[in-house]
Structure formats: C-alpha cells, structure tokens
C-alpha positions in Angstrom: 115.2 81.1 79.0 111.7 80.7 80.4 109.1 83.3 81.1 109.8 87.0 82.3 111.0 90.3 81.0 114.6 90.5 79.7 116.8 93.3 79.2 118.7 93.4 76.0 120.8 96.5 76.8 120.8 100.1 76.1 122.7 103.4 76.1 122.9 106.9 77.9 124.2 110.1 76.8 127.1 111.9 78.4 125.5 113.6 81.5 128.1 116.3 81.5 126.6 117.6 78.2 124.7 120.7 78.2 122.4 120.4 75.4 121.1 124.4 75.1 125.1 125.3 74.8 125.4 122.6 72.0 122.6 124.0 70.1 120.1 120.8 71.0 116.6 120.9 71.9 114.8 118.2 73.9 113.7 116.4 70.4 117.2 116.5 69.3 118.3 114.6 72.4 115.4 112.2 72.1 116.8 111.1 68.7 120.5 111.1 69.8 119.4 108.2 72.7 117.3 106.4 70.3 119.9 106.1 67.9 122.6 105.4 70.2 120.5 102.6 72.0 119.9 101.0 68.4 123.7 101.3 67.7 124.7 99.9 70.8 122.4 97.0 70.6 122.1 96.1 67.1 118.2 96.2 67.1 116.3 97.4 64.3 113.8 100.3 65.0 111.1 98.7 63.1 111.1 95.7 65.8 110.3 97.9 68.5 106.5 97.1 69.2 106.1 99.8 72.2 107.6 102.7 73.6 107.3 104.1 77.3 109.0 107.5 78.2 110.0 108.7 81.5 109.9 112.4 82.0 108.9 114.9 85.0 109.2 118.2 83.7 109.7 118.7 80.1 106.7 121.3 79.8 108.1 123.3 82.4 111.9 123.3 81.3 111.4 123.1 77.5 107.8 124.1 77.2 107.1 120.5 75.3 104.7 117.8 76.4 103.3 114.8 74.6 107.2 113.3 74.7 105.6 110.1 72.8 105.4 112.1 69.6 109.1 112.9 69.9 109.8 109.4 69.9 108.0 108.6 66.9 109.6 111.3 65.0 113.2 110.2 66.0 113.2 107.5 63.5 111.0 106.7 60.4 110.0 103.2 61.6 108.9 104.3 64.9 106.3 106.4 63.4 103.0 104.4 64.3 104.5 102.7 67.1 102.3 103.0 70.5 104.0 105.3 72.9 103.1 106.8 76.3 104.9 109.1 79.1 104.8 108.4 82.7 105.3 110.9 85.4 106.3 110.4 89.2 108.9 113.3 89.7 112.1 111.6 90.2 110.9 108.1 89.9 109.3 108.9 86.6 111.8 106.6 84.5 111.3 103.6 86.8 107.6 103.9 86.3 108.4 103.6 82.6 110.3 100.5 82.8 107.5 99.1 85.1 104.9 100.2 82.6 106.9 98.6 79.8 107.5 95.3 81.5 103.8 94.9 82.5 102.7 94.9 78.6 105.5 92.4 77.8 104.2 90.2 80.9 100.8 90.6 79.4 101.8 89.4 76.3 100.8 92.5 74.2 104.3 92.9 72.9 107.5 91.5 72.5 110.0 94.5 72.4 109.9 97.5 74.3 112.0 100.6 74.1 112.1 102.6 77.4 113.4 106.2 77.3 114.1 108.4 80.3 115.1 112.0 79.3 115.3 115.4 81.2 116.6 118.8 80.2 117.4 121.0 83.0 120.5 123.0 82.3 118.6 125.5 80.0 118.0 127.9 82.9 119.7 129.4 85.6 120.1 127.6 88.8 117.6 129.2 90.9 115.1 128.6 88.2 115.6 125.0 87.9 115.6 124.7 91.7 112.0 126.4 91.6 110.9 124.4 88.5 111.9 120.9 90.4 110.5 122.1 93.6 106.7 122.8 93.9 105.5 120.4 91.2 106.8 117.4 93.0 105.6 118.3 96.3 102.3 119.6 97.5 102.3 122.8 95.6 101.3 125.9 97.4 101.4 123.9 100.7 104.8 122.8 101.3 107.8 124.8 101.6 106.1 128.3 100.8 108.8 130.8 100.6 111.5 128.4 100.8 114.4 129.3 98.2 115.4 125.6 97.8 112.5 123.4 98.6 114.4 120.2 98.2 117.8 120.4 100.0 115.3 121.9 102.7 113.3 118.9 102.7 116.0 116.5 102.9 117.8 118.3 105.6 114.7 117.8 107.4 115.3 114.2 106.9 119.0 114.3 108.4 117.1 116.3 111.3 114.6 113.3 111.7 117.8 110.7 111.8 119.4 113.1 114.2 116.6 113.0 116.6 115.7 109.3 116.3 119.1 107.9 116.2 122.0 110.5 116.0 123.5 111.7 112.9 127.5 112.7 112.5 127.9 115.0 109.4 131.2 113.4 108.8 129.1 110.2 107.5 127.2 112.4 105.0 130.2 113.9 104.0 131.9 110.5 103.4 128.9 109.4 101.2 129.4 112.7 98.8 133.2 111.6 98.8 132.6 107.9 97.8 130.1 109.0 94.9 132.3 111.5 93.3 135.2 109.1 93.8 133.1 106.6 91.9 132.1 109.1 89.2 135.9 109.7 88.2 135.9 105.9 86.7 132.7 106.5 84.6 132.9 108.2 81.3 129.6 109.6 81.5 129.5 111.0 84.6 128.7 114.8 84.8 131.3 115.2 87.5 133.9 112.9 86.3 136.5 115.6 85.8 135.8 118.0 89.0 138.5 118.4 91.4 138.2 118.5 95.2 140.1 119.4 98.3 139.7 117.9 101.8 137.8 121.3 102.6 135.1 120.2 99.8 133.8 117.9 102.2 134.2 119.8 105.3 131.9 122.2 107.3 133.7 125.1 105.4 131.6 127.7 104.1 134.0 128.6 101.2 134.4 125.2 99.8 131.6 123.7 100.9 128.7 126.1 101.5 125.5 125.7 103.3 122.4 125.5 100.9 119.8 124.7 103.4 120.0 123.7 107.1 122.6 120.7 107.1 122.6 120.2 103.5 125.8 121.5 101.8 127.2 121.9 98.2 128.7 118.5 98.1 125.8 116.9 99.5 123.6 117.6 96.5 122.7 115.4 93.2 123.2 117.4 90.2 121.0 119.6 87.6 121.7 117.6 84.5 120.8 117.3 80.8 120.6 113.5 80.2 118.7 110.6 78.7 119.0 106.6 79.0 117.4 103.9 77.0 116.9 100.4 77.8 115.2 97.8 75.6 112.9 95.0 77.6 111.9 91.9 75.8 109.9 88.9 76.0 111.6 85.4 76.5 111.1 84.6 73.0 112.5 87.8 71.7 115.3 87.7 73.7 116.1 84.0 73.1 116.0 84.9 69.3 117.9 88.1 69.8 120.7 86.0 71.5 121.1 83.8 68.9 121.0 85.8 66.4 124.0 88.0 67.8 125.8 84.9 69.0 125.4 86.0 72.7 125.7 83.6 75.6 122.8 83.8 78.0 125.1 85.5 80.6 125.1 88.5 78.1 121.4 89.1 78.7 119.7 90.2 82.0 116.3 89.8 83.8 114.1 91.8 85.6 113.3 89.4 88.5 111.6 91.7 91.0 109.8 94.8 91.6 108.6 96.8 94.1 106.1 100.0 93.7 104.4 102.2 96.5 102.7 105.6 96.9 102.8 107.6 100.3 100.8 110.8 101.0 102.4 113.5 99.4 103.7 115.5 102.1 106.9 115.1 103.8 105.3 115.7 107.2 102.3 113.3 106.7 105.0 110.5 106.0 106.9 111.5 109.0 104.2 111.4 111.5 102.9 108.0 109.9 106.3 106.7 110.9 106.2 107.5 114.4 106.7 104.3 116.4 108.0 102.5 113.5 111.3 100.8 112.9 111.9 102.7 109.5 111.6 106.5 108.8 110.0 105.8 105.8 108.2 102.4 106.1 106.6 102.7 102.6 110.3 102.6 101.4 111.2 99.7 103.4 108.0 97.8 102.2 108.9 98.6 98.5 112.5 97.1 98.9 110.9 94.0 100.5 108.2 93.8 97.9 110.9 94.0 95.2 113.0 91.2 97.0 110.0 89.0 97.6 109.2 88.8 94.0 112.5 87.9 93.2 112.5 85.2 95.6 115.3 86.7 97.5 115.7 86.6 101.4 117.2 90.2 101.7 119.9 92.4 100.6 122.7 89.8 101.4 121.6 88.1 97.9 122.6 91.2 95.9 126.0 92.1 94.7 125.4 96.0 94.6 122.9 98.8 94.4 122.0 101.7 92.6 120.3 104.0 94.9 118.7 107.5 94.8 121.1 109.8 96.3 119.5 113.1 95.4 121.2 114.2 98.8 123.4 112.4 101.0 120.8 112.2 103.4 118.6 110.2 101.0 121.4 107.6 100.5 121.9 107.5 104.5 118.3 106.3 104.7 118.5 104.0 101.8 121.5 102.0 103.5 119.4 101.2 106.5 116.0 100.6 104.6 117.8 98.0 102.1 118.7 96.2 105.3 122.7 96.8 105.0 122.3 97.8 108.7 119.8 97.9 111.4 117.6 101.0 111.2 119.4 104.2 112.2 122.8 102.4 112.0 123.8 103.4 108.4 126.9 104.9 109.8 128.3 101.4 110.4 128.4 100.7 106.6 129.9 103.8 106.1 132.7 103.5 108.4 133.3 99.9 107.6 133.4 100.1 103.8 130.8 97.9 103.2 129.4 100.6 100.5 132.6 101.2 98.8 134.1 99.5 95.7 135.5 96.2 96.8 133.2 96.5 100.2 130.2 94.1 101.0 127.5 95.6 99.1 128.9 98.4 96.9 126.3 101.4 96.4 126.4 103.5 93.5 129.4 102.2 91.6 128.3 104.7 88.9 128.5 107.6 90.9 124.8 108.1 91.8 123.0 111.0 91.2 125.5 113.2 93.3 128.6 112.0 91.2 127.0 110.9 87.7 124.4 113.2 87.6 120.4 113.8 87.8 118.5 114.2 85.1 115.1 113.7 86.8 113.1 111.6 84.5 116.1 109.5 83.2 117.3 108.5 86.5 115.2 105.3 87.2 115.9 104.3 83.2 119.9 104.9 84.0 119.7 102.6 87.3 118.2 99.8 85.3 120.8 100.3 82.6 123.6 100.4 85.0 122.4 97.3 86.9 122.4 95.7 83.3 126.0 96.5 82.8 126.8 95.5 86.0 125.2 91.8 86.0 126.7 91.3 82.3 130.2 92.5 82.9 130.0 95.6 80.8 130.4 98.2 83.4 134.2 98.9 82.6 135.7 100.7 85.2 132.8 100.9 87.6 132.4 97.2 87.4 131.6 95.1 90.6 133.8 91.9 90.4 131.6 89.1 89.9 128.4 90.6 90.0 125.4 88.5 89.0 122.6 90.6 90.6 121.7 94.4 91.5 119.1 96.3 93.3 117.6 99.8 92.5 115.7 102.4 94.7 114.5 105.4 92.9 112.3 107.7 94.9 110.1 110.6 93.5 109.1 113.6 95.7 110.0 113.2 99.5 109.7 109.3 98.9 106.1 109.8 97.9 106.4 107.5 94.7 109.2 104.7 95.4 110.2 102.1 93.0 112.7 99.2 93.7 114.0 96.9 91.0 115.9 93.6 90.9 118.1 93.0 88.1 120.1 89.4 87.4 122.0 87.5 84.9 119.8 85.8 82.4 121.7 82.2 83.2 
C-alpha cells in the first residue's frame, strides 16, 4: 500500500425495517449502525479519530438536528471525537464520504467513520413526499401546488429525453424490472420479498398506477428507514489493520477517484443550460469525467459495474448515457442488449439500487460506497459481479443539483 484513502469495510441496516413500528428513534438507529459496523470490521471505537454524518431531513421527519452528538452518545469511546454533519439532499452521504476522505488526505486523521442515516417511514406517505419535496428544490419557487414534486420533476426529465431523442416507456419499465429482480438477491433490500406480475411493469393503472406524468408506481425509488457506515483509513492505518487481521491486500479497497459538482438549483435552469449540449445534464457528465480522470481511467469501459442513483427510472436512464455506456440519447441500447444486467458488459445496480434496495436519502451515498467495497473485495454475496475489481458510483441530490461520483477499486 502507498498513499491514498482506503475503505476497511462497513455495515448497513435492513432497509425493510420500519423503525417507528419497532419502537426505535433515530438515536437508536445511529447506535445500531455504529455497533454493527464495529462488529463487522473488528475495529474498536477508541481508534476512530473523526466522524462524518450524511443526513438530509432529520429535523423534518424526527425533529432532530445535531446528529454528530448522537454518534458521540452511541458508544462511550466516541464521546469527544470530532463529528460533523453534511447535507446535500440525496447526495448527503457522498458529501460525508468526501469530507472524511479529505481529512485523511490532509493528514489530520488516520481513521474516519462515515455514517449515512435517514428515518422516513414514521409519517404517512403523502407527508413524506412533501417533506422531501420542497427542501431539496427551490422552496416556494418550484412545483407550487404539485402533490408529488419529485415524480413530477423526473417525469419532466423523461419528457426531455422524449423531445430530444425519443423515449420508449418499455425501456423505463425494464429498468425497474431489473432493479427489483436484483433486489431479490440482496438480504438487506426493502423489496426483496415483494411479488410482481407482468402487469406490474405495464401501463396498467390498477397494477402500476400513474404517480405523475410518465412516472408510475414501479418507476419510483422507495421511502426507506436505513443507515449505513463505512470506515475510511490512511495507508499506514490500513496496512496495520490488514496485518492485525491477517487480511491480504485484496480484502481492502481504495477510494481511487472522485467528482463533485453543484449546478443551479432549479430543474429548468439546468435544462436551459444544456440546450445545444450533447448531454441533458452536462454537470453530471462532468462529475463522472472528473472521477474517471482522478482515478486515471480512460472511461466507463475500465469499471466492472456501477451503483447509480435511480430515484426514478428516468434518472437511471439518464445515468446510462452520462456514464458513457452508450452515446447520448441511446441508453435504450444498453437496456435492450442486457449490458446493464447481471452478467452484462457493465452491470448497473446489482444491489437493487434505490428502486429495489431502498432510498433512505442521507444514507444512500454511504450505502453505495459500501456496496462498491463489497463488490471489489468479493463480499457481495448473491449480488456479486464476478471478477469485479473496480466500481463507480453516481449519487445526485435534487434535480442533479449536487452530484458526486466515486471510483472504488481493490487495494492490490
């Protein structure tokens, strides 16, 4: 091992859980994920030097801010450890990963815990849609009077693809079908026991009702209670950890590249800025290119799989061409060819993604990093991409206002 930032492992909660029904508060979930992460990795709480928390809306759903204090209360040895919270809508968890990695690269600390967490199922569905609607867009300016703001916005994204390139709704339905199928193999997936019929992915208003515009029920990511944790380390700490546990270098992973960009907050501003551009969201494409460039990679052909942000099927459709799997506007080719399926050229969301696995907003970016670590170290179980050595992520907040992409590879 040389320099850089290493991932020692982590843990996630069961995304099918409903914490309120189980009598849990968000503080209980923080303790659960910290304890689970320490047990899974064999790390000691006393060795953690810094903590970063990704969370979007705990004040709104739980009446709770100041989440670093909950981590400090989760274990006696974490009391006094510096902690900070990061918010970037659905990209909050990835921002926490970036902040922790920056501290390690700066030499401030050698071992960081990154926690992503969100409790969202303690309110009715309509209320949850309202709470995650306005705050992640320009509140009071976008979608006034719209019942479901995010399905509305990402239906407009589908409309934009339709206008520019043409869009077959069957391709969106196939994205949903693949992600739900992948989730059945994931023991932590919210939807792993759900059952479907062919009508579930058809234009059937009973089995697959319209939510807004072209977005139907199965096109949507899930409202989820969930938390994930990863531990990031400097090279000396990672080397000592591997030696102490008798691990070969291939059982550790490295955060090899990253991209992070922020676009104007409104969806319409982004679309207007992309008129005449090759990509619908140029900032998303630039973020991915930044991650590949920093990782020293020529492009998407150098990765073995992707965990991407499929808050809606239209978002994954966008990600396919923005990653470069296809030319702009031709995402349908990768869907029809099976390139994004397990065993395909570049599997996308083998975990099940936000649609199948679940989408606890602030936890998603951390969960993506954890799944990349699992994949490149051969510990993804039934979701494993055979021979995977390098994975990439795409995590977006709002209407791709905050965008983060990571590249994770094996330490050897």
